[in-house]
TIVO-2410 file (N, C-alpha, C; in nm, 3 decimals):
# residues 110
REC num residu      c1      c2      c3 atome chaine
REC   1      X   1.871  -1.402  -8.556     N      A
REC   1      X   1.745  -1.463  -8.595    CA      A
REC   1      X   1.643  -1.355  -8.625     C      A
REC   2      X   1.603  -1.345  -8.748     N      A
REC   2      X   1.512  -1.239  -8.791    CA      A
REC   2      X   1.373  -1.252  -8.732     C      A
REC   3      X   1.328  -1.373  -8.706     N      A
REC   3      X   1.191  -1.392  -8.660    CA      A
REC   3      X   1.173  -1.358  -8.512     C      A
REC   4      X   1.281  -1.336  -8.440     N      A
REC   4      X   1.272  -1.305  -8.297    CA      A
REC   4      X   1.242  -1.157  -8.279     C      A
REC   5      X   1.141  -1.127  -8.197     N      A
REC   5      X   1.102  -0.990  -8.168    CA      A
REC   5      X   1.124  -0.963  -8.020     C      A
REC   6      X   1.129  -0.835  -7.985     N      A
REC   6      X   1.142  -0.795  -7.845    CA      A
REC   6      X   1.010  -0.736  -7.798     C      A
REC   7      X   0.969  -0.775  -7.678     N      A
REC   7      X   0.844  -0.724  -7.621    CA      A
REC   7      X   0.854  -0.722  -7.471     C      A
REC   8      X   0.736  -0.723  -7.404     N      A
REC   8      X   0.729  -0.715  -7.259    CA      A
REC   8      X   0.625  -0.813  -7.207     C      A
REC   9      X   0.662  -0.888  -7.104     N      A
REC   9      X   0.576  -0.989  -7.047    CA      A
REC   9      X   0.544  -0.953  -6.902     C      A
REC  10      X   0.414  -0.951  -6.868     N      A
REC  10      X   0.371  -0.927  -6.730    CA      A
REC  10      X   0.353  -1.063  -6.663     C      A
REC  11      X   0.418  -1.080  -6.547     N      A
REC  11      X   0.412  -1.206  -6.473    CA      A
REC  11      X   0.389  -1.176  -6.325     C      A
REC  12      X   0.353  -1.278  -6.250     N      A
REC  12      X   0.349  -1.262  -6.105    CA      A
REC  12      X   0.448  -1.357  -6.040     C      A
REC  13      X   0.498  -1.314  -5.927     N      A
REC  13      X   0.602  -1.387  -5.853    CA      A
REC  13      X   0.534  -1.458  -5.737     C      A
REC  14      X   0.547  -1.591  -5.732     N      A
REC  14      X   0.484  -1.669  -5.626    CA      A
REC  14      X   0.578  -1.782  -5.585     C      A
REC  15      X   0.616  -1.785  -5.457     N      A
REC  15      X   0.704  -1.889  -5.404    CA      A
REC  15      X   0.832  -1.904  -5.488     C      A
REC  16      X   0.895  -1.792  -5.517     N      A
REC  16      X   1.022  -1.786  -5.591    CA      A
REC  16      X   1.010  -1.828  -5.737     C      A
REC  17      X   0.889  -1.831  -5.792     N      A
REC  17      X   0.871  -1.867  -5.933    CA      A
REC  17      X   0.788  -1.761  -6.003     C      A
REC  18      X   0.802  -1.755  -6.135     N      A
REC  18      X   0.730  -1.658  -6.218    CA      A
REC  18      X   0.622  -1.730  -6.298     C      A
REC  19      X   0.501  -1.675  -6.295     N      A
REC  19      X   0.388  -1.737  -6.364    CA      A
REC  19      X   0.316  -1.636  -6.451     C      A
REC  20      X   0.245  -1.688  -6.550     N      A
REC  20      X   0.158  -1.605  -6.631    CA      A
REC  20      X   0.057  -1.537  -6.541     C      A
REC  21      X   0.020  -1.413  -6.572     N      A
REC  21      X  -0.079  -1.343  -6.490    CA      A
REC  21      X  -0.218  -1.401  -6.507     C      A
REC  22      X  -0.240  -1.476  -6.614     N      A
REC  22      X  -0.369  -1.540  -6.635    CA      A
REC  22      X  -0.366  -1.676  -6.565     C      A
REC  23      X  -0.443  -1.690  -6.460     N      A
REC  23      X  -0.440  -1.814  -6.382    CA      A
REC  23      X  -0.479  -1.936  -6.465     C      A
REC  24      X  -0.562  -1.916  -6.566     N      A
REC  24      X  -0.603  -2.029  -6.649    CA      A
REC  24      X  -0.490  -2.078  -6.739     C      A
REC  25      X  -0.389  -1.995  -6.758     N      A
REC  25      X  -0.279  -2.034  -6.848    CA      A
REC  25      X  -0.181  -2.130  -6.780     C      A
REC  26      X  -0.159  -2.113  -6.650     N      A
REC  26      X  -0.074  -2.204  -6.573    CA      A
REC  26      X   0.064  -2.224  -6.634     C      A
REC  27      X   0.120  -2.118  -6.688     N      A
REC  27      X   0.253  -2.125  -6.750    CA      A
REC  27      X   0.356  -2.069  -6.654     C      A
REC  28      X   0.462  -2.147  -6.630     N      A
REC  28      X   0.572  -2.103  -6.544    CA      A
REC  28      X   0.685  -2.053  -6.634     C      A
REC  29      X   0.739  -1.934  -6.600     N      A
REC  29      X   0.847  -1.874  -6.677    CA      A
REC  29      X   0.978  -1.884  -6.601     C      A
REC  30      X   1.086  -1.902  -6.677     N      A
REC  30      X   1.220  -1.911  -6.621    CA      A
REC  30      X   1.307  -1.813  -6.698     C      A
REC  31      X   1.379  -1.728  -6.625     N      A
REC  31      X   1.464  -1.627  -6.686    CA      A
REC  31      X   1.564  -1.691  -6.783     C      A
REC  32      X   1.577  -1.629  -6.901     N      A
REC  32      X   1.671  -1.672  -7.005    CA      A
REC  32      X   1.646  -1.813  -7.058     C      A
REC  33      X   1.521  -1.855  -7.055     N      A
REC  33      X   1.485  -1.986  -7.110    CA      A
REC  33      X   1.356  -1.973  -7.191     C      A
REC  34      X   1.355  -2.030  -7.311     N      A
REC  34      X   1.233  -2.026  -7.393    CA      A
REC  34      X   1.124  -2.107  -7.326     C      A
REC  35      X   1.005  -2.048  -7.320     N      A
REC  35      X   0.889  -2.113  -7.261    CA      A
REC  35      X   0.782  -2.123  -7.370     C      A
REC  36      X   0.720  -2.240  -7.379     N      A
REC  36      X   0.619  -2.267  -7.481    CA      A
REC  36      X   0.482  -2.285  -7.416     C      A
REC  37      X   0.374  -2.268  -7.492     N      A
REC  37      X   0.241  -2.294  -7.435    CA      A
REC  37      X   0.230  -2.441  -7.393     C      A
REC  38      X   0.146  -2.465  -7.294     N      A
REC  38      X   0.120  -2.603  -7.253    CA      A
REC  38      X   0.049  -2.678  -7.366     C      A
REC  39      X   0.065  -2.808  -7.366     N      A
REC  39      X   0.000  -2.892  -7.467    CA      A
REC  39      X  -0.152  -2.868  -7.465     C      A
REC  40      X  -0.210  -2.848  -7.582     N      A
REC  40      X  -0.353  -2.824  -7.592    CA      A
REC  40      X  -0.394  -2.680  -7.573     C      A
REC  41      X  -0.296  -2.592  -7.556     N      A
REC  41      X  -0.325  -2.449  -7.536    CA      A
REC  41      X  -0.274  -2.367  -7.654     C      A
REC  42      X  -0.333  -2.250  -7.670     N      A
REC  42      X  -0.294  -2.161  -7.778    CA      A
REC  42      X  -0.170  -2.081  -7.741     C      A
REC  43      X  -0.139  -1.978  -7.822     N      A
REC  43      X  -0.017  -1.901  -7.803    CA      A
REC  43      X  -0.012  -1.824  -7.671     C      A
REC  44      X   0.109  -1.782  -7.636     N      A
REC  44      X   0.133  -1.700  -7.518    CA      A
REC  44      X   0.111  -1.553  -7.553     C      A
REC  45      X   0.091  -1.469  -7.452     N      A
REC  45      X   0.068  -1.326  -7.474    CA      A
REC  45      X   0.186  -1.244  -7.424     C      A
REC  46      X   0.224  -1.144  -7.503     N      A
REC  46      X   0.323  -1.045  -7.463    CA      A
REC  46      X   0.271  -0.909  -7.507     C      A
REC  47      X   0.337  -0.803  -7.464     N      A
REC  47      X   0.302  -0.668  -7.507    CA      A
REC  47      X   0.410  -0.613  -7.599     C      A
REC  48      X   0.368  -0.528  -7.692     N      A
REC  48      X   0.461  -0.470  -7.787    CA      A
REC  48      X   0.548  -0.362  -7.725     C      A
REC  49      X   0.498  -0.288  -7.624     N      A
REC  49      X   0.576  -0.182  -7.561    CA      A
REC  49      X   0.562  -0.190  -7.409     C      A
REC  50      X   0.658  -0.132  -7.340     N      A
REC  50      X   0.653  -0.125  -7.194    CA      A
REC  50      X   0.532  -0.043  -7.151     C      A
REC  51      X   0.502   0.063  -7.223     N      A
REC  51      X   0.389   0.149  -7.190    CA      A
REC  51      X   0.257   0.071  -7.195     C      A
REC  52      X   0.239  -0.011  -7.297     N      A
REC  52      X   0.116  -0.091  -7.307    CA      A
REC  52      X   0.107  -0.194  -7.194     C      A
REC  53      X   0.220  -0.254  -7.158     N      A
REC  53      X   0.220  -0.351  -7.048    CA      A
REC  53      X   0.180  -0.282  -6.918     C      A
REC  54      X   0.240  -0.168  -6.888     N      A
REC  54      X   0.210  -0.097  -6.764    CA      A
REC  54      X   0.067  -0.043  -6.765     C      A
REC  55      X   0.024   0.012  -6.876     N      A
REC  55      X  -0.110   0.071  -6.887    CA      A
REC  55      X  -0.218  -0.035  -6.869     C      A
REC  56      X  -0.196  -0.153  -6.917     N      A
REC  56      X  -0.297  -0.257  -6.912    CA      A
REC  56      X  -0.316  -0.317  -6.773     C      A
REC  57      X  -0.211  -0.318  -6.692     N      A
REC  57      X  -0.220  -0.388  -6.564    CA      A
REC  57      X  -0.196  -0.302  -6.441     C      A
REC  58      X  -0.135  -0.186  -6.457     N      A
REC  58      X  -0.104  -0.100  -6.342    CA      A
REC  58      X  -0.228  -0.063  -6.260     C      A
REC  59      X  -0.341  -0.029  -6.323     N      A
REC  59      X  -0.457   0.011  -6.241    CA      A
REC  59      X  -0.519  -0.104  -6.162     C      A
REC  60      X  -0.492  -0.228  -6.200     N      A
REC  60      X  -0.564  -0.341  -6.142    CA      A
REC  60      X  -0.482  -0.427  -6.047     C      A
REC  61      X  -0.352  -0.435  -6.066     N      A
REC  61      X  -0.273  -0.532  -5.993    CA      A
REC  61      X  -0.149  -0.470  -5.930     C      A
REC  62      X  -0.120  -0.507  -5.809     N      A
REC  62      X   0.003  -0.465  -5.742    CA      A
REC  62      X   0.093  -0.587  -5.724     C      A
REC  63      X   0.221  -0.566  -5.729     N      A
REC  63      X   0.315  -0.675  -5.706    CA      A
REC  63      X   0.349  -0.759  -5.828     C      A
REC  64      X   0.292  -0.727  -5.943     N      A
REC  64      X   0.328  -0.800  -6.064    CA      A
REC  64      X   0.456  -0.741  -6.119     C      A
REC  65      X   0.524  -0.817  -6.202     N      A
REC  65      X   0.651  -0.774  -6.259    CA      A
REC  65      X   0.642  -0.773  -6.411     C      A
REC  66      X   0.717  -0.682  -6.470     N      A
REC  66      X   0.726  -0.675  -6.616    CA      A
REC  66      X   0.868  -0.708  -6.656     C      A
REC  67      X   0.881  -0.801  -6.749     N      A
REC  67      X   1.012  -0.841  -6.800    CA      A
REC  67      X   1.023  -0.806  -6.948     C      A
REC  68      X   1.138  -0.758  -6.988     N      A
REC  68      X   1.170  -0.748  -7.129    CA      A
REC  68      X   1.188  -0.891  -7.177     C      A
REC  69      X   1.141  -0.921  -7.297     N      A
REC  69      X   1.149  -1.058  -7.346    CA      A
REC  69      X   1.175  -1.063  -7.495     C      A
REC  70      X   1.222  -1.176  -7.538     N      A
REC  70      X   1.227  -1.210  -7.680    CA      A
REC  70      X   1.113  -1.307  -7.705     C      A
REC  71      X   1.058  -1.303  -7.825     N      A
REC  71      X   0.949  -1.394  -7.858    CA      A
REC  71      X   0.940  -1.417  -8.008     C      A
REC  72      X   0.879  -1.529  -8.043     N      A
REC  72      X   0.849  -1.558  -8.183    CA      A
REC  72      X   0.700  -1.535  -8.201     C      A
REC  73      X   0.666  -1.438  -8.286     N      A
REC  73      X   0.526  -1.403  -8.305    CA      A
REC  73      X   0.449  -1.518  -8.370     C      A
REC  74      X   0.330  -1.541  -8.317     N      A
REC  74      X   0.241  -1.645  -8.369    CA      A
REC  74      X   0.154  -1.590  -8.480     C      A
REC  75      X   0.116  -1.674  -8.572     N      A
REC  75      X   0.021  -1.635  -8.677    CA      A
REC  75      X  -0.123  -1.651  -8.630     C      A
REC  76      X  -0.141  -1.717  -8.518     N      A
REC  76      X  -0.276  -1.739  -8.464    CA      A
REC  76      X  -0.333  -1.607  -8.413     C      A
REC  77      X  -0.465  -1.598  -8.409     N      A
REC  77      X  -0.534  -1.475  -8.368    CA      A
REC  77      X  -0.619  -1.495  -8.244     C      A
REC  78      X  -0.602  -1.611  -8.174     N      A
REC  78      X  -0.678  -1.641  -8.053    CA      A
REC  78      X  -0.587  -1.707  -7.953     C      A
REC  79      X  -0.626  -1.696  -7.823     N      A
REC  79      X  -0.562  -1.773  -7.718    CA      A
REC  79      X  -0.666  -1.869  -7.663     C      A
REC  80      X  -0.622  -1.985  -7.612     N      A
REC  80      X  -0.717  -2.081  -7.559    CA      A
REC  80      X  -0.649  -2.186  -7.473     C      A
REC  81      X  -0.730  -2.251  -7.393     N      A
REC  81      X  -0.696  -2.375  -7.325    CA      A
REC  81      X  -0.828  -2.450  -7.309     C      A
REC  82      X  -0.833  -2.551  -7.224     N      A
REC  82      X  -0.955  -2.631  -7.215    CA      A
REC  82      X  -1.068  -2.559  -7.139     C      A
REC  83      X  -1.039  -2.443  -7.077     N      A
REC  83      X  -1.142  -2.370  -7.003    CA      A
REC  83      X  -1.169  -2.230  -7.055     C      A
REC  84      X  -1.090  -2.180  -7.147     N      A
REC  84      X  -1.095  -2.039  -7.182    CA      A
REC  84      X  -1.057  -2.019  -7.328     C      A
REC  85      X  -1.122  -1.922  -7.393     N      A
REC  85      X  -1.089  -1.886  -7.531    CA      A
REC  85      X  -1.113  -1.737  -7.548     C      A
REC  86      X  -1.022  -1.669  -7.617     N      A
REC  86      X  -1.038  -1.527  -7.641    CA      A
REC  86      X  -0.970  -1.489  -7.772     C      A
REC  87      X  -1.031  -1.394  -7.840     N      A
REC  87      X  -0.978  -1.342  -7.965    CA      A
REC  87      X  -0.877  -1.231  -7.934     C      A
REC  88      X  -0.781  -1.213  -8.022     N      A
REC  88      X  -0.681  -1.108  -8.006    CA      A
REC  88      X  -0.747  -0.971  -7.992     C      A
REC  89      X  -0.855  -0.948  -8.063     N      A
REC  89      X  -0.922  -0.818  -8.057    CA      A
REC  89      X  -0.985  -0.791  -7.920     C      A
REC  90      X  -1.007  -0.895  -7.839     N      A
REC  90      X  -1.065  -0.879  -7.705    CA      A
REC  90      X  -0.959  -0.862  -7.597     C      A
REC  91      X  -0.833  -0.874  -7.631     N      A
REC  91      X  -0.723  -0.863  -7.535    CA      A
REC  91      X  -0.677  -0.718  -7.524     C      A
REC  92      X  -0.603  -0.682  -7.419     N      A
REC  92      X  -0.558  -0.543  -7.401    CA      A
REC  92      X  -0.479  -0.491  -7.521     C      A
REC  93      X  -0.485  -0.361  -7.539     N      A
REC  93      X  -0.415  -0.293  -7.648    CA      A
REC  93      X  -0.266  -0.325  -7.644     C      A
REC  94      X  -0.210  -0.355  -7.760     N      A
REC  94      X  -0.067  -0.384  -7.770    CA      A
REC  94      X  -0.031  -0.529  -7.746     C      A
REC  95      X  -0.131  -0.616  -7.723     N      A
REC  95      X  -0.103  -0.759  -7.702    CA      A
REC  95      X  -0.056  -0.822  -7.832     C      A
REC  96      X   0.048  -0.901  -7.822     N      A
REC  96      X   0.098  -0.980  -7.934    CA      A
REC  96      X   0.094  -1.126  -7.890     C      A
REC  97      X   0.068  -1.216  -7.982     N      A
REC  97      X   0.064  -1.359  -7.952    CA      A
REC  97      X   0.195  -1.423  -7.994     C      A
REC  98      X   0.241  -1.517  -7.911     N      A
REC  98      X   0.375  -1.572  -7.932    CA      A
REC  98      X   0.376  -1.725  -7.926     C      A
REC  99      X   0.458  -1.785  -8.013     N      A
REC  99      X   0.479  -1.930  -8.010    CA      A
REC  99      X   0.568  -1.970  -7.892     C      A
REC 100      X   0.661  -1.882  -7.855     N      A
REC 100      X   0.745  -1.900  -7.737    CA      A
REC 100      X   0.786  -1.764  -7.684     C      A
REC 101      X   0.824  -1.760  -7.555     N      A
REC 101      X   0.868  -1.637  -7.490    CA      A
REC 101      X   0.991  -1.669  -7.407     C      A
REC 102      X   1.089  -1.579  -7.412     N      A
REC 102      X   1.210  -1.591  -7.330    CA      A
REC 102      X   1.227  -1.462  -7.251     C      A
REC 103      X   1.211  -1.468  -7.118     N      A
REC 103      X   1.231  -1.350  -7.034    CA      A
REC 103      X   1.379  -1.316  -7.031     C      A
REC 104      X   1.410  -1.187  -7.052     N      A
REC 104      X   1.549  -1.143  -7.060    CA      A
REC 104      X   1.592  -1.071  -6.932     C      A
REC 105      X   1.512  -0.973  -6.888     N      A
REC 105      X   1.545  -0.897  -6.768    CA      A
REC 105      X   1.422  -0.829  -6.712     C      A
REC 106      X   1.417  -0.818  -6.580     N      A
REC 106      X   1.307  -0.746  -6.516    CA      A
REC 106      X   1.325  -0.597  -6.540     C      A
REC 107      X   1.217  -0.531  -6.580     N      A
REC 107      X   1.226  -0.388  -6.604    CA      A
REC 107      X   1.144  -0.305  -6.509     C      A
REC 108      X   1.038  -0.361  -6.451     N      A
REC 108      X   0.957  -0.284  -6.357    CA      A
REC 108      X   0.871  -0.379  -6.274     C      A
REC 109      X   0.847  -0.337  -6.152     N      A
REC 109      X   0.755  -0.412  -6.064    CA      A
REC 109      X   0.630  -0.329  -6.048     C      A
REC 110      X   0.516  -0.385  -6.079     N      A
REC 110      X   0.389  -0.311  -6.070    CA      A
REC 110      X   0.335  -0.315  -5.929     C      A
***
């Protein structure tokens, strides 16, 4: 599939489950399964490189995990839900927006 890209997703582990690091996103991730944004929400966020994922969150958070992932890049330039909205230009360097994300393997624990 040509439209599938490889990137890196930062998640947190809570009660044996993986969640988006953005609490407002409320997205639960499952290894080797495509995950889509919740109804009424904009695209999901991933990083283009492992270095960008680590650089963006390493100074601020401990215990988060980074997974290599496959994703379908979104044409949208903003993320949103009913409480939050942000432009791609306001997100950390290397952020890519995705229509879906599939976690492939854990690569590092922050």
